[in-house]
VOFI-86927 format. One record per residue (C-alpha): x, y, z; residue in three letters. Coordinates in steps of 0.25 Angstrom, whole numbers, plus 5000, padded with zeros to 4 digits. Example, Ala and Ser with C-alpha at 12.3 -4.5 7.8 and 13.67 -1.06 7.14 Angstrom:
BEGIN
504949825031ALA;505549965029SER;
***
This chain:
BEGIN
490251695060UNK;491451615065UNK;491451485074UNK;492651415081UNK;492951275076UNK;494051185082UNK;494851105073UNK;495650985078UNK;496650885073UNK;496350745076UNK;497650755085UNK;496850845094UNK;497550975090UNK;496451085088UNK;496251225082UNK;495051315084UNK;494751405072UNK;493651515069UNK;492851475057UNK;491851565049UNK;490551495045UNK;490751525031UNK;492251485030UNK;492551355022UNK;493051235029UNK;494251235019UNK;494651375025UNK;494451335039UNK;495251205037UNK;496451285032UNK;496351365045UNK;496251235053UNK;497551175046UNK;498251305050UNK;497851305064UNK;498151155066UNK;499451155059UNK;499051045050UNK;499051015035UNK;497850975026UNK;496650905033UNK;495150895034UNK;494150955044UNK;493250855050UNK;491950905056UNK;491350865070UNK;490550755063UNK;491850695058UNK;491650725043UNK;492650805035UNK;492250945032UNK;492050995018UNK;493151095015UNK;492151175006UNK;491051195016UNK;490951315026UNK;490951305041UNK;489551345040UNK;489151235031UNK;489751135040UNK;488951185052UNK;490151195061UNK;489851255074UNK;490651345084UNK;491551255092UNK;491551135082UNK;492751045081UNK;493350995068UNK;494450895066UNK;495550925056UNK;495950795049UNK;497350775042UNK;497750655034UNK;499050615029UNK;499350625014UNK;498950505006UNK;499550474992UNK;498950384981UNK;499550374967UNK;499050324953UNK;500050284943UNK;500350434939UNK;499750524949UNK;499650544964UNK;498550584974UNK;498750624988UNK;497650634999UNK;498050755007UNK;497750785022UNK;496450855019UNK;495850745011UNK;496150814998UNK;496950754986UNK;498150804979UNK;498550734965UNK;499650744956UNK;500350674944UNK;499750634931UNK;498450714930UNK;497750604921UNK;498150504932UNK;497450574943UNK;498550674946UNK;497550784944UNK;496350784954UNK;495850924951UNK;494550884945UNK;494150814958UNK;494950884968UNK;493750954975UNK;493150814978UNK;494450764984UNK;494150794999UNK;494350705011UNK;494950595002UNK;495250465009UNK;495850374999UNK;496350384985UNK;496550264975UNK;497250264962UNK;497050194949UNK;498150204938UNK;497750354934UNK;496650394943UNK;496250414958UNK;495050384967UNK;494950454980UNK;494050414991UNK;493450534998UNK;492950545013UNK;491550525010UNK;491750395002UNK;491650454988UNK;492750444978UNK;493450544969UNK;494250504956UNK;495150574947UNK;496150534936UNK;495950454923UNK;494450424922UNK;494750294915UNK;495550244927UNK;494550284938UNK;494750434938UNK;493250454935UNK;492250394945UNK;491050474941UNK;490250354936UNK;490250294949UNK;490350414958UNK;488950394964UNK;489350264969UNK;490650304975UNK;490150334989UNK;490650285003UNK;491850224996UNK;492750145005UNK;493950104996UNK;494450124982UNK;495350024974UNK;495950044960UNK;496349964948UNK;497250024937UNK;496050094931UNK;494850084940UNK;494350104954UNK;493450024964UNK;492850084977UNK;492250004988UNK;490950084993UNK;490450085007UNK;489449975004UNK;490549874999UNK;490149894984UNK;491149934974UNK;491250054964UNK;492150054952UNK;492650154941UNK;493750164931UNK;494050074920UNK;493049964919UNK;493949864914UNK;494949884926UNK;493949874937UNK;493150004935UNK;491849924932UNK;491349834943UNK;489949824938UNK;490049674935UNK;490349634949UNK;489649754956UNK;488549664963UNK;489649584969UNK;490449704975UNK;489749704988UNK;490449715002UNK;491849744995UNK;492949745006UNK;494249764997UNK;494649784983UNK;495849744976UNK;496349794962UNK;497349754952UNK;497649824938UNK;496249804932UNK;495349734942UNK;494749744956UNK;494449634966UNK;493549654978UNK;493449574991UNK;492049574997UNK;491749555011UNK;491449405010UNK;492849395004UNK;492449364990UNK;493049444978UNK;492449524967UNK;493249564955UNK;493149654943UNK;493949734932UNK;494949664922UNK;494549524922UNK;495949484917UNK;496449554929UNK;495649494940UNK;494349564938UNK;493649434936UNK;493849334948UNK;492749234944UNK;493749114942UNK;494149124957UNK;492849184963UNK;492549064971UNK;493849064978UNK;493749214981UNK;493149194995UNK;493649265008UNK;494649345001UNK;495549425010UNK;496349505001UNK;496749524986UNK;498049554979UNK;498149604965UNK;499249594954UNK;499049674941UNK;497949584935UNK;497649474946UNK;497149464960UNK;497549364972UNK;496549344983UNK;496949294997UNK;495949205004UNK;495849185019UNK;496549045019UNK;497749115012UNK;497449054998UNK;497449144986UNK;496549164974UNK;497049234961UNK;496349284948UNK;496649384937UNK;497749374927UNK;498449244928UNK;499749304924UNK;499649414935UNK;499449314946UNK;497949284944UNK;498249134943UNK;498849074956UNK;498548934953UNK;499948894951UNK;500248924966UNK;498848914972UNK;499248794981UNK;500348884987UNK;499449004990UNK;499048965004UNK;499149045017UNK;499449165008UNK;499649295017UNK;499949405007UNK;499949424992UNK;500749524984UNK;500749554969UNK;501549614957UNK;500849644944UNK;500749504939UNK;501049414951UNK;500749384966UNK;501549334978UNK;500849274990UNK;501449265004UNK;501149135010UNK;500949115025UNK;502249045027UNK;502949165021UNK;503249105007UNK;502749164994UNK;501849114982UNK;501849194969UNK;501049184956UNK;500949264943UNK;501949314933UNK;503349274937UNK;503849404931UNK;503049474941UNK;503449394953UNK;502449274951UNK;503549174953UNK;504449174966UNK;504949034964UNK;506449084962UNK;506349134977UNK;505349044983UNK;506348984993UNK;506649124998UNK;505249165000UNK;505049135014UNK;504449215026UNK;503949325016UNK;503349445023UNK;502849525012UNK;503049544997UNK;503249674988UNK;503049674973UNK;503549764962UNK;502949754947UNK;502549824935UNK;501849764922UNK;503049694918UNK;503549624930UNK;503649614945UNK;504349564957UNK;504049524972UNK;504949554984UNK;504649474997UNK;505049515010UNK;505449405019UNK;505349395034UNK;506849405036UNK;506749545029UNK;507349485016UNK;506749505002UNK;506549404991UNK;506149444977UNK;505649384964UNK;504949424951UNK;505549504940UNK;507049544943UNK;506849684936UNK;505649704946UNK;506449674959UNK;506249524958UNK;507749504959UNK;508349564972UNK;509649484971UNK;510449614970UNK;509949664983UNK;509749524991UNK;511049544999UNK;510449675004UNK;509049625007UNK;509649495014UNK;510749565021UNK;509949675027UNK;508649595027UNK;507449655035UNK;506749725023UNK;505649805028UNK;504949855016UNK;504949825001UNK;504449914990UNK;504349904975UNK;504349994963UNK;503849924950UNK;505249864947UNK;506049864961UNK;505949844976UNK;506549924987UNK;506649865001UNK;506849935014UNK;507749865024UNK;507649865039UNK;508849965040UNK;508050065031UNK;508950045019UNK;508350005005UNK;508649894995UNK;508149904981UNK;508049804969UNK;507449794956UNK;507449884944UNK;508449994946UNK;507550094939UNK;506350064947UNK;507050084961UNK;507749954962UNK;509150024963UNK;509250114975UNK;510850124976UNK;510850274972UNK;510050304985UNK;510450184994UNK;511150275004UNK;509950355006UNK;509050235008UNK;509250235023UNK;508150225034UNK;507050205023UNK;505650195029UNK;504850175017UNK;504950155002UNK;503950194991UNK;503950154977UNK;503450214964UNK;503450144950UNK;504950144949UNK;505550214961UNK;505650214976UNK;505550314987UNK;506050285001UNK;505650365014UNK;506850375024UNK;506650385039UNK;507050535039UNK;505950565029UNK;506850575017UNK;506550505004UNK;507450424994UNK;507050384980UNK;507650294969UNK;507150234956UNK;506550294944UNK;506550444945UNK;505250454937UNK;504550374947UNK;505050454959UNK;506450384961UNK;507150524962UNK;506650624972UNK;507750714971UNK;506850834966UNK;506050824979UNK;507150774989UNK;507250894997UNK;505750895000UNK;505750745004UNK;505950765019UNK;505150705031UNK;504350615021UNK;503350535028UNK;502750455016UNK;503050425002UNK;502050384991UNK;502250334977UNK;501550334964UNK;502050254952UNK;502950374948UNK;503050464960UNK;503250474975UNK;502550564985UNK;503150594999UNK;502350655010UNK;503150735020UNK;503050755035UNK;502350885033UNK;501350825024UNK;501850885011UNK;502150794998UNK;503350774989UNK;503250704976UNK;504250654966UNK;504350564953UNK;503650584940UNK;503150724940UNK;501950694931UNK;501550564938UNK;501550614953UNK;502950654956UNK;502550804955UNK;501550854965UNK;501851004964UNK;500551034958UNK;499850994971UNK;500951024981UNK;500151134988UNK;498951034989UNK;499850934995UNK;500451025006UNK;499950995020UNK;500751105027UNK;500751095042UNK;500751235048UNK;501351185061UNK;502551135053UNK;502651265045UNK;502551355058UNK;503451275067UNK;504451215057UNK;505551305061UNK;505351295076UNK;506251175079UNK;506951235091UNK;505751295097UNK;504651245106UNK;503651245095UNK;504651165086UNK;504851065097UNK;503351045098UNK;503051035083UNK;504150935081UNK;504050845094UNK;502750875101UNK;501550925092UNK;500550915103UNK;501351005113UNK;500551125109UNK;499251055111UNK;499651005124UNK;500051135129UNK;498851205124UNK;497951105131UNK;498751105144UNK;498651255145UNK;497151235144UNK;497151125154UNK;497851215164UNK;496851335162UNK;496051375175UNK;494851285174UNK;493451325176UNK;492551255185UNK;491251195179UNK;490451065178UNK;491650985176UNK;492651045186UNK;493850955188UNK;494951035195UNK;496450995195UNK;496850915207UNK;498150935213UNK;499351025209UNK;499851015195UNK;501351005199UNK;502451095196UNK;502751055182UNK;501251065178UNK;501151205185UNK;502351245177UNK;501751195164UNK;500451265168UNK;501251395169UNK;502051375156UNK;500751345149UNK;500051475154UNK;501251545149UNK;501051485135UNK;499551525136UNK;499951665140UNK;500851675128UNK;499751635119UNK;498751735124UNK;499751845123UNK;500051815109UNK;498651785104UNK;498251925103UNK;499351965093UNK;499951845087UNK;499351765075UNK;499251615076UNK;500651555076UNK;500451455065UNK;499951545054UNK;499051655059UNK;497751605053UNK;496551685055UNK;495251645061UNK;495851565072UNK;495351595087UNK;496351655096UNK;496451675111UNK;496151525115UNK;497151435120UNK;496351325114UNK;496351375100UNK;497351305092UNK;498651225093UNK;499351345085UNK;499151425098UNK;499851335107UNK;501051325096UNK;501151475097UNK;501251465112UNK;502351365111UNK;503051455102UNK;502951575111UNK;503351495123UNK;504551445115UNK;505151585113UNK;505251595129UNK;506051465131UNK;507551475133UNK;507751325130UNK;506651285120UNK;507151135119UNK;507151115134UNK;505851195136UNK;505151105125UNK;505450975132UNK;505051045146UNK;503751105140UNK;503350975133UNK;503550895146UNK;502750995154UNK;501650985144UNK;501550835144UNK;501550835159UNK;500550945160UNK;499550875150UNK;499750745157UNK;499450805171UNK;498350895167UNK;497250785167UNK;496150865174UNK;495350985168UNK;494051055172UNK;493151105161UNK;491851185161UNK;490651135155UNK;489151175154UNK;488051065156UNK;487551095142UNK;488951075136UNK;489250945128UNK;490250845134UNK;491050865122UNK;491351005126UNK;491850965139UNK;492750855132UNK;493350965123UNK;493651055135UNK;494350925142UNK;495150895130UNK;495751035129UNK;495951045144UNK;496650905145UNK;497450925132UNK;496950805125UNK;496250795111UNK;495150685113UNK;494450605123UNK;493150565130UNK;492450615142UNK;492150515153UNK;491150545164UNK;491450505179UNK;490750365177UNK;491650335165UNK;490650355154UNK;491150425141UNK;490350555139UNK;489550585127UNK;490250705120UNK;488950755115UNK;488150755128UNK;487950875137UNK;488650885150UNK;487350885157UNK;486850755150UNK;488150685154UNK;487850705169UNK;489250765172UNK;489250835185UNK;490050955190UNK;491350905195UNK;491350775188UNK;492650715182UNK;492650675168UNK;493750595161UNK;494350625147UNK;494650495141UNK;495550485130UNK;495750345125UNK;497050295118UNK;496750265104UNK;496150125100UNK;496250065086UNK;495449955080UNK;495549905066UNK;494749825056UNK;495449765044UNK;495549895036UNK;495350005046UNK;495650055060UNK;494850135070UNK;495350215082UNK;494650255094UNK;495150395098UNK;495250455112UNK;493850525111UNK;493150395107UNK;493050425092UNK;493550335081UNK;494550355069UNK;494550255058UNK;495550235047UNK;495850125036UNK;494750075027UNK;493750175024UNK;492650075025UNK;492950045040UNK;493050195044UNK;492150255054UNK;491550375046UNK;490050335047UNK;490150295061UNK;491150405066UNK;490050495073UNK;489650375082UNK;491050335086UNK;491150415099UNK;491650355112UNK;492150235105UNK;492650125115UNK;493150015106UNK;493249985091UNK;493149845085UNK;493349805071UNK;492949695061UNK;493549675048UNK;493049805042UNK;492149865052UNK;492249935066UNK;491349935079UNK;491550035090UNK;491050025104UNK;490650155110UNK;490650195124UNK;489150175126UNK;489250035121UNK;488750055107UNK;489450015094UNK;489750095081UNK;490250015069UNK;490850055055UNK;491549995044UNK;490949885034UNK;489549845037UNK;489749695034UNK;490949695044UNK;490149745055UNK;490249895052UNK;488749905053UNK;488149875066UNK;486749935064UNK;485949805065UNK;486349785079UNK;486649925083UNK;485549935094UNK;486149815101UNK;487549865101UNK;487449925115UNK;488349915127UNK;489449845118UNK;490649785126UNK;491449725115UNK;491549705100UNK;492149585092UNK;492249575077UNK;492449465066UNK;492849515053UNK;491449555049UNK;490649565061UNK;490549625076UNK;490049565089UNK;489849655101UNK;489749605116UNK;488649695123UNK;488649725138UNK;487649615141UNK;488549515134UNK;487749495122UNK;488349515107UNK;487949595095UNK;488549565082UNK;488549625068UNK;489249625055UNK;489349505045UNK;488349395050UNK;489349285045UNK;490549345052UNK;489749345066UNK;488949475064UNK;487649385067UNK;487649315081UNK;486149295081UNK;486349135081UNK;487149145094UNK;486549275100UNK;485849205112UNK;487149145116UNK;487949275116UNK;487649315130UNK;488749365141UNK;489749375130UNK;491149405135UNK;492049405123UNK;491949395107UNK;493049345098UNK;492949345082UNK;493549275070UNK;493349325056UNK;491949285055UNK;491449235069UNK;491349275084UNK;491549195097UNK;490949255110UNK;491449215124UNK;490249215134UNK;490349235149UNK;490249085152UNK;491549065143UNK;490748995132UNK;490849045117UNK;489849085106UNK;490249095092UNK;489549145079UNK;489949195065UNK;490549115054UNK;490748965057UNK;492048965049UNK;492549075058UNK;492249005071UNK;490849055073UNK;490448915077UNK;491048855089UNK;490148735091UNK;491248635089UNK;491948685102UNK;490848755109UNK;490948655121UNK;492348695123UNK;492148845123UNK;491948855138UNK;492648955147UNK;493249035135UNK;494149145139UNK;494549205126UNK;494349175111UNK;495349215099UNK;495049205085UNK;495749185072UNK;495149215058UNK;494149095059UNK;494349025072UNK;494249045087UNK;495149005099UNK;494549015113UNK;495349005126UNK;494648935137UNK;494848965152UNK;495748845153UNK;496748895143UNK;496348805132UNK;495848845118UNK;494648805110UNK;494648845095UNK;493548845083UNK;493348895069UNK;494248875057UNK;495248765060UNK;496248835050UNK;496148965058UNK;496448895072UNK;495048845075UNK;495648705078UNK;496648705088UNK;496748555091UNK;498148545086UNK;498648625098UNK;497548615108UNK;498348535117UNK;499348655118UNK;498248755120UNK;498248765135UNK;498348885144UNK;498048975132UNK;498149125136UNK;497949195123UNK;497649165108UNK;497949245096UNK;497549215082UNK;497949245067UNK;497049225056UNK;497149075056UNK;497849035069UNK;497949045084UNK;499049065094UNK;498849045109UNK;499749095120UNK;499848985131UNK;500049015146UNK;501548985144UNK;501649095134UNK;501848995122UNK;501048985110UNK;500148885103UNK;499648915089UNK;498648845079UNK;497848865066UNK;498448905052UNK;499948885053UNK;500148985043UNK;499449085051UNK;500149065064UNK;499548935068UNK;500948875068UNK;501948935078UNK;502948815078UNK;504048895071UNK;504048995083UNK;503548905094UNK;504848915102UNK;504849065102UNK;503449075107UNK;503749085121UNK;503249185132UNK;502249235122UNK;501549365127UNK;500649405115UNK;500249355101UNK;499749445089UNK;499249385076UNK;499149435062UNK;498349365051UNK;499349245050UNK;500449265061UNK;500649275076UNK;501649365083UNK;501949335098UNK;502549435108UNK;503449355118UNK;503849395132UNK;505149465128UNK;504449555118UNK;504849475105UNK;503949425095UNK;503749285088UNK;502849275075UNK;502349165067UNK;501349135056UNK;501149195042UNK;502449275038UNK;501649375030UNK;500749395042UNK;501849435052UNK;502249295056UNK;503749315054UNK;504349435061UNK;505749405059UNK;506049535051UNK;505649615063UNK;506049515074UNK;507149595080UNK;506249715082UNK;505249635089UNK;505649655103UNK;504949705115UNK;503649685108UNK;502449735116UNK;501249715106UNK;500949665092UNK;499849695083UNK;499449635070UNK;498849665057UNK;498349555047UNK;499849525042UNK;500749605051UNK;501149635065UNK;501549755073UNK;502349745086UNK;502449855096UNK;503749855103UNK;504049905118UNK;504650035112UNK;503350065105UNK;503950035091UNK;503249935081UNK;503749815073UNK;502949765062UNK;503049645053UNK;502149565043UNK;501449605031UNK;501849755028UNK;500549785021UNK;499849745034UNK;500749835043UNK;501949735044UNK;502849855040UNK;502849975048UNK;504050045043UNK;503350155037UNK;502850205051UNK;503950145059UNK;504550275063UNK;503150315069UNK;502950185077UNK;503450225090UNK;502750215104UNK;501750125098UNK;500650095109UNK;499750005101UNK;499549945087UNK;498249915080UNK;498049845066UNK;497149825054UNK;497349705045UNK;498449775038UNK;498849895046UNK;499349945060UNK;499050065068UNK;499950095080UNK;499550195091UNK;500750265096UNK;501050325110UNK;500550465106UNK;499250395101UNK;499550415087UNK;499350305076UNK;500350245066UNK;499750155055UNK;500450065045UNK;500049955036UNK;498949955025UNK;498450095023UNK;497050045019UNK;497049955032UNK;497350065042UNK;498850075039UNK;498650225036UNK;497950305046UNK;498350445040UNK;496850475037UNK;496550485052UNK;498050505056UNK;497650635064UNK;496650555072UNK;497650475079UNK;498750585081UNK;498250615095UNK;497450505102UNK;497750535117UNK;498050435128UNK;497050425139UNK;496950555148UNK;495950575159UNK;495250705162UNK;495650695176UNK;496950675184UNK;496650535191UNK;497950555199UNK;497150645208UNK;495850565209UNK;
***
């Protein structure tokens, strides 16, 4: 027996295939790949789970008419010291290089399915599989054998590695370790302390875990930082940890630093401790640290041979934006990029610490965009796309032999002793040690249309536009992938079938308008004679001459299809088992229709443009359709017909009263009457972010999440339907559904578990969040809270006061609610503004509240301001109170506030190093229209579209390097330490910390027609005019959306299921 199954890409493209019940999913998947014209991917069932390729259709209980989703991911590459592992589009893994170092995964290949992440030790790999389990291979002594702890490796969220061991964070916040016991593979001595772990950092032999309360637990080599007893009392509220080879440095909320581990590797910072204040960022070589201070200066400590002493260039180190490091076991150096685009270096001269020979180039050309490092050399990309190199010539410090080729460089990657540059045209230029990939001449002919470059210590991996992979370097250590080349291929049938049709209608469609065929197919369907029925809604008025012509043309195409279907095989590849005779069948059919139509055109180029215009106009105007439905049909069946008839890929049905219909309900239960008009509502994408993940509401009200696995929506996915809004705490999300209920996910102690108050969460109107808790305003004006009690998750002490609540604002650990009478109620941590008793009598007629990290600022009806909370974070505004009149708006950094007055000037207060002092730019702050803020800096858009910035340099407080680009700015978004500005022409300008999205050069060519930008703490996501998404920044904080890339490719603008012009 055979059934019909629809397979859809997340972009909306579909194919209908026949499937025998005894057919394996793997075979069915191959046919789906062919029909859809895509490479390797994974099938997702109706419930949202990945289908087991070894199961049969019968085993999965698929029914006739079921719909599956085909999920395609971009290739991801991870390297150990001597081998490479790549996650392919279907979630499988290909490995090559030294077999003993993880280059041979044959023994576990059958387990490597639906792989989400790969981590590497020196000579072993650990893969995180979709269900939260872990698969390991490589040297057993270095973590390649996890059998002893396999039973504990369930619901794993993240994996980290030292040189010879692994540590995994499990779903409940505990830790599982394996590998060399002395190098962190045995955590038994501290296991009872390892609870509610949020992050793990690793150096050569030790691990350091940050718990949810900001404390730190360490284990591993005691002489390498595995024992932190000496500084344990200081390790409170830790924000992040940086590691050298054998030491750690922890950054605290007040900008101070705590160090421990090998003193000669930077574990002792006592000599500079009094200078380590207002630290923004820390970088490390093997045996030294360098910290960027809030004022843009640098403090270093550790071994001078490794860059631990910058006294020789201290007077030059001003307005530092970011730092790059190069090092090996014998020495190292730092390179600092300044706000004016120049570079200052120090450390071992042979490691690039002496850049005197190229300083003229670096100063004259300035505007250095990116600096990369091999073990002994640096390479800088300048704003004009050229490259300057210095350091050990054998390690890439000498690029004169290829200097003429180094033009329009977009990105540079470095192996141990070589560099590879990706040019704008997709070509690659290499230099340095040939044994480490410095010579790509053997594969140069293949290096065309390169999209990404990855590096191991001894080799490079290039991913081409068609998804194929080219490797070079040491053949035994990752430079030769020939043994797995077939596995690496992700051939696209569409490319193969139409690659030579550049001058035909098909070629034009493939190159310039991939959705043209789908639009034509759906428009044909929309113009079919429509049957009357319970949902009859006939067209109103004439379609017009151009649309009538389009209708005639499309009918001709349909006629061509029907004539050919009896005798012609499928155009793509003639695969058997596919249904024929249906215009709805697969996009391959519509491609064939285009091909046949093209053979009858005298002027293909002219007709291409004309047909494309006609299609776009026809689809735009065909906004009404009548469908047939039985009273016992589900609403989802009607919705599916509507999607096809109107040529859109997703949406929700709304009844005449404005209520979203339940897709699983029957027509008769939905009280729809014959002749009723429904609306197909396809919303624009909405994106919300936590610290480490993003969640997007799709047009049909479902949700896609990416970033930190612990914050993804897997367990709650089935509940996420008809979602209206999403809100986030530090590590959790809360979604409001159309019925006013709430669904939460993420870390339970951050509000990801609302079960205790779930029965109260009805008719929810608004949600606000602190770092670890949520507060929801209900329709009756009361409030429900959940999450960490100390962060505002418990409002019981003020519950009787929380009536007629209008708005809620939150700091890191407290909430402030504005009531209907203009008074304010606060709760949560006192140090975060949870106690407003000292100013309670002033809090009358409050219009709006803004929050810094630990303080609140309220705008009253008369335009004055009342502040409370931590005085160091802006909780005390007495110094500027006389100026705070006619305040229109307030913005906040982590520790400061900025108020826009009625005359469009600015008043600031709070920590001067976090933007509380704007005196340096005061004269420029006139006609201010908007203000945006990072962790430590402000950016103001003026009336003429220019931008003024101030505050911590490392947080984006200095935009001088991009100032000439900041013209006609429409909007600015901020991550923790970087800004992104949308210009009037839809392009984007970024500045600030490159690790937090301050450098968008890798995706700049894609940032066109940008409509909106959202940010996590270290990454950005831009929504383009075509509703697709471009992401950049820290890949573990949402900067890499490749795992869900298909889901954003075709979010539609709002389209209604009627033509309101005729109402």
